[in-house]
All heavy atoms as a GROMACS GRO file, in nm:
protein
  622
    1GLU      N    1  16.174   5.641  -6.852
    1GLU     CA    2  16.206   5.780  -6.824
    1GLU      C    3  16.109   5.837  -6.721
    1GLU      O    4  16.151   5.908  -6.630
    1GLU     CB    5  16.198   5.862  -6.953
    1GLU     CG    6  16.327   5.928  -6.990
    1GLU     CD    7  16.318   6.007  -7.118
    1GLU    OE1    8  16.315   5.945  -7.227
    1GLU    OE2    9  16.312   6.131  -7.109
    2TYR      N   10  15.982   5.805  -6.738
    2TYR     CA   11  15.881   5.857  -6.647
    2TYR      C   12  15.909   5.813  -6.504
    2TYR      O   13  15.902   5.892  -6.410
    2TYR     CB   14  15.740   5.813  -6.691
    2TYR     CG   15  15.634   5.853  -6.592
    2TYR    CD1   16  15.584   5.983  -6.591
    2TYR    CD2   17  15.586   5.763  -6.498
    2TYR    CE1   18  15.488   6.022  -6.499
    2TYR    CE2   19  15.489   5.800  -6.406
    2TYR     CZ   20  15.440   5.930  -6.407
    2TYR     OH   21  15.346   5.968  -6.315
    3SER      N   22  15.940   5.683  -6.488
    3SER     CA   23  15.968   5.630  -6.353
    3SER      C   24  16.087   5.700  -6.290
    3SER      O   25  16.087   5.730  -6.171
    3SER     CB   26  15.994   5.481  -6.360
    3SER     OG   27  15.878   5.414  -6.403
    4LEU      N   28  16.191   5.724  -6.370
    4LEU     CA   29  16.309   5.792  -6.317
    4LEU      C   30  16.280   5.938  -6.285
    4LEU      O   31  16.324   5.990  -6.183
    4LEU     CB   32  16.425   5.781  -6.416
    4LEU     CG   33  16.486   5.642  -6.430
    4LEU    CD1   34  16.588   5.640  -6.543
    4LEU    CD2   35  16.549   5.597  -6.300
    5ARG      N   36  16.205   6.003  -6.371
    5ARG     CA   37  16.171   6.144  -6.346
    5ARG      C   38  16.089   6.159  -6.218
    5ARG      O   39  16.105   6.257  -6.145
    5ARG     CB   40  16.096   6.204  -6.464
    5ARG     CG   41  16.186   6.228  -6.583
    5ARG     CD   42  16.116   6.311  -6.690
    5ARG     NE   43  16.188   6.306  -6.815
    5ARG     CZ   44  16.303   6.369  -6.840
    5ARG    NH1   45  16.358   6.442  -6.748
    5ARG    NH2   46  16.361   6.359  -6.958
    6SER      N   47  16.003   6.063  -6.189
    6SER     CA   48  15.924   6.069  -6.066
    6SER      C   49  16.013   6.054  -5.942
    6SER      O   50  15.972   6.087  -5.832
    6SER     CB   51  15.815   5.963  -6.067
    6SER     OG   52  15.870   5.835  -6.058
    7LYS      N   53  16.137   6.007  -5.962
    7LYS     CA   54  16.234   5.994  -5.852
    7LYS      C   55  16.342   6.103  -5.862
    7LYS      O   56  16.452   6.088  -5.812
    7LYS     CB   57  16.300   5.857  -5.857
    7LYS     CG   58  16.204   5.742  -5.860
    7LYS     CD   59  16.173   5.695  -5.721
    7LYS     CE   60  16.060   5.600  -5.725
    7LYS     NZ   61  16.064   5.470  -5.703
    8GLN      N   62  16.312   6.212  -5.933
    8GLN     CA   63  16.402   6.326  -5.952
    8GLN      C   64  16.530   6.292  -6.028
    8GLN      O   65  16.634   6.354  -6.009
    8GLN     CB   66  16.439   6.392  -5.817
    8GLN     CG   67  16.330   6.476  -5.755
    8GLN     CD   68  16.213   6.394  -5.704
    8GLN    OE1   69  16.232   6.296  -5.635
    8GLN    NE2   70  16.093   6.435  -5.739
    9ASP      N   71  16.524   6.196  -6.118
    9ASP     CA   72  16.636   6.164  -6.205
    9ASP      C   73  16.598   6.210  -6.345
    9ASP      O   74  16.506   6.156  -6.406
    9ASP     CB   75  16.663   6.014  -6.204
    9ASP     CG   76  16.792   5.977  -6.274
    9ASP    OD1   77  16.830   6.045  -6.370
    9ASP    OD2   78  16.856   5.879  -6.231
   10THR      N   79  16.666   6.310  -6.398
   10THR     CA   80  16.624   6.374  -6.523
   10THR      C   81  16.701   6.325  -6.645
   10THR      O   82  16.692   6.386  -6.752
   10THR     CB   83  16.639   6.526  -6.512
   10THR    OG1   84  16.776   6.557  -6.483
   10THR    CG2   85  16.549   6.582  -6.403
   11ARG      N   86  16.776   6.218  -6.633
   11ARG     CA   87  16.852   6.167  -6.748
   11ARG      C   88  16.758   6.112  -6.855
   11ARG      O   89  16.651   6.059  -6.823
   11ARG     CB   90  16.946   6.055  -6.705
   11ARG     CG   91  17.061   6.106  -6.622
   11ARG     CD   92  17.149   5.993  -6.582
   11ARG     NE   93  17.093   5.930  -6.463
   11ARG     CZ   94  17.164   5.871  -6.369
   11ARG    NH1   95  17.295   5.864  -6.380
   11ARG    NH2   96  17.107   5.818  -6.264
   12SER      N   97  16.800   6.123  -6.980
   12SER     CA   98  16.721   6.068  -7.091
   12SER      C   99  16.735   5.916  -7.092
   12SER      O  100  16.830   5.860  -7.036
   12SER     CB  101  16.768   6.126  -7.224
   12SER     OG  102  16.896   6.073  -7.257
   13TRP      N  103  16.643   5.849  -7.159
   13TRP     CA  104  16.648   5.704  -7.168
   13TRP      C  105  16.775   5.660  -7.242
   13TRP      O  106  16.838   5.560  -7.207
   13TRP     CB  107  16.523   5.650  -7.236
   13TRP     CG  108  16.516   5.501  -7.229
   13TRP    CD1  109  16.520   5.413  -7.332
   13TRP    CD2  110  16.506   5.422  -7.109
   13TRP    NE1  111  16.512   5.285  -7.286
   13TRP    CE2  112  16.504   5.286  -7.148
   13TRP    CE3  113  16.500   5.452  -6.974
   13TRP    CZ2  114  16.496   5.182  -7.058
   13TRP    CZ3  115  16.492   5.347  -6.883
   13TRP    CH2  116  16.490   5.214  -6.925
   14HIS      N  117  16.817   5.738  -7.341
   14HIS     CA  118  16.940   5.709  -7.415
   14HIS      C  119  17.060   5.708  -7.318
   14HIS      O  120  17.144   5.617  -7.324
   14HIS     CB  121  16.961   5.812  -7.525
   14HIS     CG  122  17.089   5.795  -7.600
   14HIS    ND1  123  17.109   5.696  -7.692
   14HIS    CD2  124  17.204   5.865  -7.593
   14HIS    CE1  125  17.232   5.704  -7.738
   14HIS    NE2  126  17.293   5.806  -7.680
   15THR      N  127  17.068   5.805  -7.231
   15THR     CA  128  17.176   5.813  -7.133
   15THR      C  129  17.171   5.696  -7.036
   15THR      O  130  17.274   5.635  -7.005
   15THR     CB  131  17.170   5.946  -7.056
   15THR    OG1  132  17.178   6.053  -7.150
   15THR    CG2  133  17.281   5.958  -6.955
   16VAL      N  134  17.053   5.661  -6.991
   16VAL     CA  135  17.036   5.548  -6.899
   16VAL      C  136  17.084   5.420  -6.966
   16VAL      O  137  17.158   5.340  -6.906
   16VAL     CB  138  16.889   5.535  -6.853
   16VAL    CG1  139  16.867   5.405  -6.775
   16VAL    CG2  140  16.850   5.655  -6.769
   17LYS      N  141  17.048   5.398  -7.091
   17LYS     CA  142  17.092   5.278  -7.164
   17LYS      C  143  17.243   5.275  -7.176
   17LYS      O  144  17.304   5.170  -7.162
   17LYS     CB  145  17.027   5.271  -7.302
   17LYS     CG  146  16.880   5.236  -7.296
   17LYS     CD  147  16.820   5.201  -7.431
   17LYS     CE  148  16.849   5.302  -7.537
   17LYS     NZ  149  16.785   5.271  -7.665
   18GLN      N  150  17.305   5.390  -7.203
   18GLN     CA  151  17.451   5.396  -7.213
   18GLN      C  152  17.518   5.359  -7.081
   18GLN      O  153  17.619   5.289  -7.079
   18GLN     CB  154  17.497   5.535  -7.256
   18GLN     CG  155  17.477   5.562  -7.404
   18GLN     CD  156  17.533   5.698  -7.442
   18GLN    OE1  157  17.515   5.795  -7.370
   18GLN    NE2  158  17.601   5.703  -7.554
   19ILE      N  159  17.462   5.406  -6.972
   19ILE     CA  160  17.519   5.376  -6.840
   19ILE      C  161  17.506   5.228  -6.807
   19ILE      O  162  17.598   5.166  -6.755
   19ILE     CB  163  17.450   5.462  -6.731
   19ILE    CG1  164  17.485   5.610  -6.751
   19ILE    CG2  165  17.489   5.415  -6.591
   19ILE    CD1  166  17.399   5.706  -6.671
   20LEU      N  167  17.391   5.170  -6.840
   20LEU     CA  168  17.364   5.031  -6.803
   20LEU      C  169  17.426   4.929  -6.898
   20LEU      O  170  17.438   4.811  -6.862
   20LEU     CB  171  17.214   5.007  -6.793
   20LEU     CG  172  17.141   5.084  -6.683
   20LEU    CD1  173  16.993   5.053  -6.688
   20LEU    CD2  174  17.199   5.055  -6.546
   21GLN      N  175  17.468   4.970  -7.016
   21GLN     CA  176  17.516   4.873  -7.115
   21GLN      C  177  17.644   4.799  -7.075
   21GLN      O  178  17.671   4.691  -7.126
   21GLN     CB  179  17.533   4.938  -7.251
   21GLN     CG  180  17.652   5.028  -7.267
   21GLN     CD  181  17.656   5.092  -7.405
   21GLN    OE1  182  17.573   5.064  -7.490
   21GLN    NE2  183  17.753   5.177  -7.425
   22THR      N  184  17.720   4.853  -6.981
   22THR     CA  185  17.841   4.784  -6.938
   22THR      C  186  17.816   4.682  -6.828
   22THR      O  187  17.904   4.604  -6.795
   22THR     CB  188  17.948   4.884  -6.889
   22THR    OG1  189  17.895   4.960  -6.781
   22THR    CG2  190  17.992   4.977  -7.002
   23HIS      N  191  17.696   4.681  -6.773
   23HIS     CA  192  17.660   4.579  -6.673
   23HIS      C  193  17.616   4.455  -6.748
   23HIS      O  194  17.521   4.458  -6.826
   23HIS     CB  195  17.549   4.632  -6.582
   23HIS     CG  196  17.521   4.540  -6.469
   23HIS    ND1  197  17.394   4.512  -6.427
   23HIS    CD2  198  17.602   4.468  -6.389
   23HIS    CE1  199  17.398   4.428  -6.327
   23HIS    NE2  200  17.524   4.399  -6.301
   24GLN      N  201  17.686   4.344  -6.728
   24GLN     CA  202  17.663   4.226  -6.809
   24GLN      C  203  17.644   4.101  -6.724
   24GLN      O  204  17.681   4.097  -6.608
   24GLN     CB  205  17.783   4.203  -6.901
   24GLN     CG  206  17.810   4.317  -6.995
   24GLN     CD  207  17.937   4.293  -7.076
   24GLN    OE1  208  18.011   4.199  -7.054
   24GLN    NE2  209  17.960   4.379  -7.171
   25VAL      N  210  17.589   4.000  -6.789
   25VAL     CA  211  17.584   3.866  -6.732
   25VAL      C  212  17.681   3.783  -6.817
   25VAL      O  213  17.672   3.783  -6.939
   25VAL     CB  214  17.442   3.807  -6.737
   25VAL    CG1  215  17.442   3.664  -6.688
   25VAL    CG2  216  17.347   3.892  -6.654
   26VAL      N  217  17.774   3.716  -6.752
   26VAL     CA  218  17.876   3.641  -6.825
   26VAL      C  219  17.866   3.492  -6.791
   26VAL      O  220  17.822   3.454  -6.683
   26VAL     CB  221  18.018   3.691  -6.794
   26VAL    CG1  222  18.039   3.831  -6.844
   26VAL    CG2  223  18.048   3.685  -6.646
   27THR      N  224  17.906   3.409  -6.888
   27THR     CA  225  17.911   3.265  -6.868
   27THR      C  226  18.055   3.219  -6.881
   27THR      O  227  18.122   3.251  -6.979
   27THR     CB  228  17.823   3.192  -6.972
   27THR    OG1  229  17.690   3.240  -6.961
   27THR    CG2  230  17.826   3.042  -6.950
   28ILE      N  231  18.101   3.146  -6.781
   28ILE     CA  232  18.236   3.090  -6.781
   28ILE      C  233  18.221   2.940  -6.803
   28ILE      O  234  18.142   2.874  -6.736
   28ILE     CB  235  18.306   3.118  -6.647
   28ILE    CG1  236  18.309   3.268  -6.621
   28ILE    CG2  237  18.447   3.058  -6.645
   28ILE    CD1  238  18.338   3.304  -6.477
   29VAL      N  239  18.294   2.885  -6.900
   29VAL     CA  240  18.287   2.743  -6.931
   29VAL      C  241  18.423   2.682  -6.897
   29VAL      O  242  18.525   2.723  -6.953
   29VAL     CB  243  18.252   2.720  -7.080
   29VAL    CG1  244  18.246   2.571  -7.111
   29VAL    CG2  245  18.122   2.789  -7.115
   30LEU      N  246  18.423   2.584  -6.806
   30LEU     CA  247  18.547   2.522  -6.759
   30LEU      C  248  18.536   2.371  -6.759
   30LEU      O  249  18.438   2.316  -6.709
   30LEU     CB  250  18.578   2.566  -6.615
   30LEU     CG  251  18.590   2.714  -6.587
   30LEU    CD1  252  18.584   2.739  -6.438
   30LEU    CD2  253  18.719   2.765  -6.644
   31PRO      N  254  18.637   2.301  -6.811
   31PRO     CA  255  18.639   2.155  -6.796
   31PRO      C  256  18.689   2.120  -6.657
   31PRO      O  257  18.762   2.197  -6.595
   31PRO     CB  258  18.738   2.110  -6.903
   31PRO     CG  259  18.830   2.226  -6.919
   31PRO     CD  260  18.747   2.349  -6.894
   32ASP      N  261  18.648   2.003  -6.606
   32ASP     CA  262  18.702   1.962  -6.476
   32ASP      C  263  18.843   1.905  -6.496
   32ASP      O  264  18.893   1.894  -6.608
   32ASP     CB  265  18.609   1.864  -6.405
   32ASP     CG  266  18.599   1.729  -6.473
   32ASP    OD1  267  18.656   1.713  -6.583
   32ASP    OD2  268  18.536   1.639  -6.417
   33ALA      N  269  18.909   1.872  -6.387
   33ALA     CA  270  19.050   1.830  -6.391
   33ALA      C  271  19.073   1.704  -6.476
   33ALA      O  272  19.175   1.694  -6.545
   33ALA     CB  273  19.102   1.808  -6.250
   34ASN      N  274  18.981   1.609  -6.473
   34ASN     CA  275  19.002   1.485  -6.549
   34ASN      C  276  18.935   1.488  -6.686
   34ASN      O  277  18.939   1.390  -6.759
   34ASN     CB  278  18.959   1.362  -6.468
   34ASN     CG  279  18.814   1.367  -6.429
   34ASN    OD1  280  18.739   1.451  -6.475
   34ASN    ND2  281  18.775   1.276  -6.341
   35GLY      N  282  18.872   1.597  -6.721
   35GLY     CA  283  18.816   1.614  -6.855
   35GLY      C  284  18.687   1.542  -6.882
   35GLY      O  285  18.646   1.529  -6.997
   36THR      N  286  18.617   1.494  -6.779
   36THR     CA  287  18.492   1.420  -6.802
   36THR      C  288  18.368   1.507  -6.794
   36THR      O  289  18.263   1.470  -6.842
   36THR     CB  290  18.477   1.304  -6.701
   36THR    OG1  291  18.477   1.359  -6.570
   36THR    CG2  292  18.590   1.203  -6.715
   37LYS      N  293  18.380   1.623  -6.730
   37LYS     CA  294  18.266   1.713  -6.714
   37LYS      C  295  18.303   1.854  -6.756
   37LYS      O  296  18.419   1.893  -6.751
   37LYS     CB  297  18.218   1.716  -6.569
   37LYS     CG  298  18.165   1.584  -6.518
   37LYS     CD  299  18.123   1.594  -6.375
   37LYS     CE  300  18.077   1.459  -6.324
   37LYS     NZ  301  18.049   1.462  -6.181
   38VAL      N  302  18.201   1.929  -6.796
   38VAL     CA  303  18.219   2.070  -6.830
   38VAL      C  304  18.127   2.151  -6.739
   38VAL      O  305  18.008   2.120  -6.727
   38VAL     CB  306  18.186   2.098  -6.979
   38VAL    CG1  307  18.200   2.244  -7.011
   38VAL    CG2  308  18.276   2.015  -7.068
   39HIS      N  309  18.181   2.252  -6.674
   39HIS     CA  310  18.105   2.336  -6.582
   39HIS      C  311  18.074   2.469  -6.650
   39HIS      O  312  18.162   2.533  -6.705
   39HIS     CB  313  18.184   2.362  -6.453
   39HIS     CG  314  18.226   2.237  -6.384
   39HIS    ND1  315  18.143   2.168  -6.299
   39HIS    CD2  316  18.342   2.168  -6.388
   39HIS    CE1  317  18.206   2.062  -6.253
   39HIS    NE2  318  18.328   2.060  -6.306
   40HIS      N  319  17.948   2.508  -6.646
   40HIS     CA  320  17.904   2.638  -6.698
   40HIS      C  321  17.861   2.722  -6.577
   40HIS      O  322  17.768   2.685  -6.507
   40HIS     CB  323  17.785   2.623  -6.793
   40HIS     CG  324  17.818   2.549  -6.918
   40HIS    ND1  325  17.834   2.613  -7.038
   40HIS    CD2  326  17.840   2.418  -6.941
   40HIS    CE1  327  17.864   2.523  -7.131
   40HIS    NE2  328  17.867   2.404  -7.074
   41ILE      N  329  17.929   2.832  -6.555
   41ILE     CA  330  17.898   2.920  -6.442
   41ILE      C  331  17.849   3.052  -6.499
   41ILE      O  332  17.918   3.116  -6.578
   41ILE     CB  333  18.021   2.942  -6.352
   41ILE    CG1  334  18.072   2.805  -6.303
   41ILE    CG2  335  17.987   3.034  -6.236
   41ILE    CD1  336  18.208   2.810  -6.242
   42ARG      N  337  17.728   3.093  -6.461
   42ARG     CA  338  17.668   3.215  -6.513
   42ARG      C  339  17.648   3.312  -6.397
   42ARG      O  340  17.584   3.279  -6.297
   42ARG     CB  341  17.534   3.185  -6.580
   42ARG     CG  342  17.478   3.298  -6.658
   42ARG     CD  343  17.379   3.242  -6.761
   42ARG     NE  344  17.304   3.346  -6.825
   42ARG     CZ  345  17.347   3.416  -6.928
   42ARG    NH1  346  17.466   3.394  -6.977
   42ARG    NH2  347  17.272   3.508  -6.983
   43VAL      N  348  17.705   3.432  -6.409
   43VAL     CA  349  17.700   3.529  -6.300
   43VAL      C  350  17.697   3.671  -6.358
   43VAL      O  351  17.754   3.697  -6.464
   43VAL     CB  352  17.820   3.509  -6.205
   43VAL    CG1  353  17.952   3.535  -6.272
   43VAL    CG2  354  17.807   3.592  -6.080
   44ALA      N  355  17.628   3.760  -6.289
   44ALA     CA  356  17.622   3.901  -6.331
   44ALA      C  357  17.745   3.974  -6.277
   44ALA      O  358  17.791   3.946  -6.167
   44ALA     CB  359  17.496   3.967  -6.279
   45THR      N  360  17.797   4.067  -6.356
   45THR     CA  361  17.907   4.150  -6.308
   45THR      C  362  17.855   4.243  -6.198
   45THR      O  363  17.734   4.264  -6.185
   45THR     CB  364  17.968   4.234  -6.421
   45THR    OG1  365  17.867   4.318  -6.477
   45THR    CG2  366  18.028   4.146  -6.530
   46GLU      N  367  17.945   4.298  -6.121
   46GLU     CA  368  17.907   4.388  -6.012
   46GLU      C  369  17.873   4.525  -6.070
   46GLU      O  370  17.955   4.586  -6.138
   46GLU     CB  371  18.024   4.400  -5.913
   46GLU     CG  372  17.988   4.469  -5.784
   46GLU     CD  373  17.887   4.390  -5.702
   46GLU    OE1  374  17.892   4.266  -5.698
   46GLU    OE2  375  17.802   4.456  -5.639
   47PRO      N  376  17.750   4.575  -6.048
   47PRO     CA  377  17.716   4.708  -6.101
   47PRO      C  378  17.792   4.817  -6.026
   47PRO      O  379  17.818   4.805  -5.906
   47PRO     CB  380  17.566   4.718  -6.076
   47PRO     CG  381  17.538   4.624  -5.965
   47PRO     CD  382  17.640   4.514  -5.975
   48ASP      N  383  17.828   4.924  -6.099
   48ASP     CA  384  17.894   5.035  -6.032
   48ASP      C  385  17.790   5.119  -5.958
   48ASP      O  386  17.670   5.090  -5.963
   48ASP     CB  387  17.976   5.119  -6.132
   48ASP     CG  388  17.891   5.187  -6.239
   48ASP    OD1  389  17.774   5.219  -6.213
   48ASP    OD2  390  17.944   5.209  -6.350
   49ALA      N  391  17.836   5.221  -5.888
   49ALA     CA  392  17.746   5.301  -5.802
   49ALA      C  393  17.633   5.366  -5.882
   49ALA      O  394  17.517   5.368  -5.838
   49ALA     CB  395  17.826   5.406  -5.728
   50GLU      N  396  17.666   5.418  -5.999
   50GLU     CA  397  17.564   5.485  -6.081
   50GLU      C  398  17.460   5.386  -6.132
   50GLU      O  399  17.340   5.413  -6.132
   50GLU     CB  400  17.632   5.557  -6.198
   50GLU     CG  401  17.545   5.659  -6.266
   50GLU     CD  402  17.623   5.745  -6.364
   50GLU    OE1  403  17.734   5.707  -6.405
   50GLU    OE2  404  17.569   5.849  -6.401
   51GLN      N  405  17.505   5.268  -6.172
   51GLN     CA  406  17.413   5.164  -6.217
   51GLN      C  407  17.324   5.118  -6.103
   51GLN      O  408  17.203   5.102  -6.121
   51GLN     CB  409  17.492   5.046  -6.275
   51GLN     CG  410  17.562   5.079  -6.404
   51GLN     CD  411  17.664   4.974  -6.445
   51GLN    OE1  412  17.717   4.902  -6.361
   51GLN    NE2  413  17.693   4.968  -6.573
   52LYS      N  414  17.382   5.099  -5.984
   52LYS     CA  415  17.304   5.059  -5.867
   52LYS      C  416  17.195   5.161  -5.836
   52LYS      O  417  17.082   5.125  -5.805
   52LYS     CB  418  17.394   5.043  -5.745
   52LYS     CG  419  17.464   4.912  -5.736
   52LYS     CD  420  17.542   4.905  -5.606
   52LYS     CE  421  17.620   4.777  -5.598
   52LYS     NZ  422  17.698   4.767  -5.475
   53ALA      N  423  17.230   5.290  -5.847
   53ALA     CA  424  17.132   5.396  -5.817
   53ALA      C  425  17.014   5.388  -5.914
   53ALA      O  426  16.898   5.403  -5.874
   53ALA     CB  427  17.199   5.532  -5.824
   54ILE      N  428  17.042   5.365  -6.041
   54ILE     CA  429  16.935   5.354  -6.141
   54ILE      C  430  16.847   5.233  -6.110
   54ILE      O  431  16.724   5.241  -6.112
   54ILE     CB  432  16.993   5.346  -6.284
   54ILE    CG1  433  17.056   5.481  -6.322
   54ILE    CG2  434  16.885   5.307  -6.385
   54ILE    CD1  435  17.136   5.479  -6.449
   55TYR      N  436  16.910   5.118  -6.083
   55TYR     CA  437  16.833   4.998  -6.051
   55TYR      C  438  16.745   5.020  -5.928
   55TYR      O  439  16.629   4.977  -5.926
   55TYR     CB  440  16.925   4.879  -6.027
   55TYR     CG  441  16.991   4.825  -6.152
   55TYR    CD1  442  17.126   4.796  -6.155
   55TYR    CD2  443  16.918   4.802  -6.268
   55TYR    CE1  444  17.187   4.745  -6.269
   55TYR    CE2  445  16.977   4.752  -6.382
   55TYR     CZ  446  17.112   4.723  -6.382
   55TYR     OH  447  17.170   4.674  -6.495
   56GLU      N  448  16.798   5.085  -5.826
   56GLU     CA  449  16.720   5.112  -5.705
   56GLU      C  450  16.599   5.199  -5.736
   56GLU      O  451  16.488   5.172  -5.689
   56GLU     CB  452  16.807   5.178  -5.598
   56GLU     CG  453  16.901   5.082  -5.531
   56GLU     CD  454  16.994   5.151  -5.432
   56GLU    OE1  455  16.973   5.270  -5.400
   56GLU    OE2  456  17.090   5.085  -5.387
   57LYS      N  457  16.620   5.304  -5.816
   57LYS     CA  458  16.509   5.394  -5.850
   57LYS      C  459  16.401   5.322  -5.931
   57LYS      O  460  16.283   5.354  -5.921
   57LYS     CB  461  16.561   5.514  -5.928
   57LYS     CG  462  16.642   5.609  -5.841
   57LYS     CD  463  16.702   5.720  -5.923
   57LYS     CE  464  16.790   5.808  -5.834
   57LYS     NZ  465  16.862   5.909  -5.910
   58LEU      N  466  16.443   5.225  -6.013
   58LEU     CA  467  16.347   5.150  -6.094
   58LEU      C  468  16.293   5.026  -6.023
   58LEU      O  469  16.206   4.956  -6.075
   58LEU     CB  470  16.412   5.109  -6.227
   58LEU     CG  471  16.447   5.223  -6.322
   58LEU    CD1  472  16.524   5.169  -6.443
   58LEU    CD2  473  16.322   5.297  -6.366
   59GLY      N  474  16.347   4.995  -5.905
   59GLY     CA  475  16.302   4.878  -5.831
   59GLY      C  476  16.343   4.747  -5.897
   59GLY      O  477  16.270   4.649  -5.893
   60ILE      N  478  16.463   4.746  -5.958
   60ILE     CA  479  16.512   4.628  -6.030
   60ILE      C  480  16.629   4.568  -5.953
   60ILE      O  481  16.718   4.638  -5.906
   60ILE     CB  482  16.558   4.668  -6.172
   60ILE    CG1  483  16.440   4.719  -6.253
   60ILE    CG2  484  16.625   4.550  -6.242
   60ILE    CD1  485  16.478   4.776  -6.387
   61ASN      N  486  16.631   4.436  -5.942
   61ASN     CA  487  16.740   4.365  -5.878
   61ASN      C  488  16.865   4.375  -5.968
   61ASN      O  489  16.861   4.330  -6.082
   61ASN     CB  490  16.702   4.218  -5.857
   61ASN     CG  491  16.810   4.137  -5.792
   61ASN    OD1  492  16.918   4.184  -5.762
   61ASN    ND2  493  16.780   4.010  -5.771
   62PRO      N  494  16.977   4.430  -5.919
   62PRO     CA  495  17.096   4.443  -6.002
   62PRO      C  496  17.165   4.309  -6.030
   62PRO      O  497  17.251   4.301  -6.116
   62PRO     CB  498  17.188   4.534  -5.920
   62PRO     CG  499  17.142   4.520  -5.781
   62PRO     CD  500  16.995   4.490  -5.787
   63LYS      N  501  17.129   4.205  -5.960
   63LYS     CA  502  17.184   4.071  -5.984
   63LYS      C  503  17.068   3.976  -6.018
   63LYS      O  504  17.030   3.891  -5.939
   63LYS     CB  505  17.257   4.021  -5.860
   63LYS     CG  506  17.375   4.106  -5.820
   63LYS     CD  507  17.499   4.032  -5.852
   63LYS     CE  508  17.617   4.111  -5.801
   63LYS     NZ  509  17.737   4.037  -5.809
   64PRO      N  510  17.010   3.992  -6.137
   64PRO     CA  511  16.889   3.917  -6.170
   64PRO      C  512  16.905   3.766  -6.176
   64PRO      O  513  16.813   3.693  -6.147
   64PRO     CB  514  16.851   3.971  -6.308
   64PRO     CG  515  16.979   4.019  -6.365
   64PRO     CD  516  17.059   4.069  -6.248
   65THR      N  517  17.023   3.719  -6.210
   65THR     CA  518  17.041   3.575  -6.223
   65THR      C  519  17.101   3.510  -6.101
   65THR      O  520  17.105   3.388  -6.092
   65THR     CB  521  17.133   3.543  -6.343
   65THR    OG1  522  17.260   3.604  -6.319
   65THR    CG2  523  17.075   3.590  -6.472
   66GLY      N  524  17.152   3.589  -6.008
   66GLY     CA  525  17.225   3.530  -5.897
   66GLY      C  526  17.346   3.461  -5.954
   66GLY      O  527  17.412   3.512  -6.043
   67ARG      N  528  17.375   3.343  -5.907
   67ARG     CA  529  17.485   3.264  -5.961
   67ARG      C  530  17.429   3.127  -5.996
   67ARG      O  531  17.375   3.058  -5.910
   67ARG     CB  532  17.597   3.252  -5.859
   67ARG     CG  533  17.714   3.174  -5.910
   67ARG     CD  534  17.820   3.163  -5.803
   67ARG     NE  535  17.932   3.090  -5.859
   67ARG     CZ  536  18.057   3.118  -5.834
   67ARG    NH1  537  18.086   3.216  -5.752
   67ARG    NH2  538  18.152   3.048  -5.888
   68LYS      N  539  17.442   3.088  -6.121
   68LYS     CA  540  17.391   2.959  -6.165
   68LYS      C  541  17.508   2.873  -6.211
   68LYS      O  542  17.595   2.920  -6.284
   68LYS     CB  543  17.292   2.976  -6.280
   68LYS     CG  544  17.167   3.048  -6.236
   68LYS     CD  545  17.066   3.056  -6.347
   68LYS     CE  546  16.944   3.130  -6.295
   68LYS     NZ  547  16.838   3.135  -6.390
   69VAL      N  548  17.509   2.748  -6.168
   69VAL     CA  549  17.613   2.655  -6.206
   69VAL      C  550  17.547   2.533  -6.269
   69VAL      O  551  17.454   2.475  -6.213
   69VAL     CB  552  17.699   2.612  -6.084
   69VAL    CG1  553  17.805   2.511  -6.127
   69VAL    CG2  554  17.762   2.733  -6.018
   70LEU      N  555  17.594   2.494  -6.386
   70LEU     CA  556  17.543   2.378  -6.458
   70LEU      C  557  17.662   2.288  -6.491
   70LEU      O  558  17.762   2.335  -6.546
   70LEU     CB  559  17.472   2.422  -6.586
   70LEU     CG  560  17.423   2.314  -6.680
   70LEU    CD1  561  17.312   2.233  -6.614
   70LEU    CD2  562  17.373   2.375  -6.808
   71THR      N  563  17.654   2.163  -6.456
   71THR     CA  564  17.762   2.066  -6.486
   71THR      C  565  17.706   1.962  -6.581
   71THR      O  566  17.601   1.903  -6.556
   71THR     CB  567  17.813   2.000  -6.357
   71THR    OG1  568  17.858   2.104  -6.268
   71THR    CG2  569  17.927   1.905  -6.387
   72ILE      N  570  17.780   1.940  -6.690
   72ILE     CA  571  17.735   1.846  -6.794
   72ILE      C  572  17.848   1.744  -6.818
   72ILE      O  573  17.964   1.782  -6.827
   72ILE     CB  574  17.706   1.920  -6.927
   72ILE    CG1  575  17.601   2.028  -6.903
   72ILE    CG2  576  17.663   1.823  -7.035
   72ILE    CD1  577  17.584   2.121  -7.021
   73LYS      N  578  17.810   1.616  -6.827
   73LYS     CA  579  17.910   1.516  -6.863
   73LYS      C  580  17.952   1.541  -7.007
   73LYS      O  581  17.870   1.571  -7.093
   73LYS     CB  582  17.852   1.376  -6.846
   73LYS     CG  583  17.832   1.337  -6.703
   73LYS     CD  584  17.788   1.194  -6.691
   73LYS     CE  585  17.774   1.157  -6.545
   73LYS     NZ  586  17.732   1.019  -6.527
   74LYS      N  587  18.081   1.529  -7.031
   74LYS     CA  588  18.137   1.563  -7.162
   74LYS      C  589  18.073   1.483  -7.275
   74LYS      O  590  18.053   1.534  -7.384
   74LYS     CB  591  18.288   1.544  -7.160
   74LYS     CG  592  18.359   1.622  -7.265
   74LYS     CD  593  18.506   1.623  -7.242
   74LYS     CE  594  18.572   1.716  -7.340
   74LYS     NZ  595  18.715   1.723  -7.320
   75GLU      N  596  18.038   1.357  -7.254
   75GLU     CA  597  17.979   1.278  -7.362
   75GLU      C  598  17.841   1.326  -7.403
   75GLU      O  599  17.790   1.289  -7.508
   75GLU     CB  600  17.974   1.128  -7.325
   75GLU     CG  601  17.882   1.094  -7.210
   75GLU     CD  602  17.953   1.079  -7.077
   75GLU    OE1  603  18.068   1.117  -7.064
   75GLU    OE2  604  17.888   1.027  -6.984
   76HIS      N  605  17.776   1.410  -7.322
   76HIS     CA  606  17.644   1.464  -7.355
   76HIS      C  607  17.652   1.594  -7.435
   76HIS      O  608  17.550   1.652  -7.469
   76HIS     CB  609  17.561   1.486  -7.229
   76HIS     CG  610  17.528   1.360  -7.157
   76HIS    ND1  611  17.450   1.260  -7.212
   76HIS    CD2  612  17.565   1.314  -7.035
   76HIS    CE1  613  17.440   1.160  -7.126
   76HIS    NE2  614  17.509   1.191  -7.017
   77LEU      N  615  17.773   1.642  -7.462
   77LEU     CA  616  17.788   1.767  -7.538
   77LEU      C  617  17.776   1.745  -7.686
   77LEU      O  618  17.800   1.655  -7.747
   77LEU     CB  619  17.922   1.833  -7.506
   77LEU     CG  620  17.936   1.886  -7.365
   77LEU    CD1  621  18.076   1.939  -7.342
   77LEU    CD2  622  17.836   1.996  -7.338
   0.00000   0.00000   0.00000
């Protein structure tokens, strides 16, 4: 709250948490075409304008994970 107030944002921490709670990191799990490998793709959803503004004021990267891809052979699962 203090950091936001110093940037002229007067919202309460409760309000900030409510706004940011819909920004998520999701994992998509897909088998390949022949069924021998499983691909795990992890990516952050696109933040809306209000979420981006909060992240900018706090100096936080809105896409903290970037895009991560992990491929595992099915027999190792």
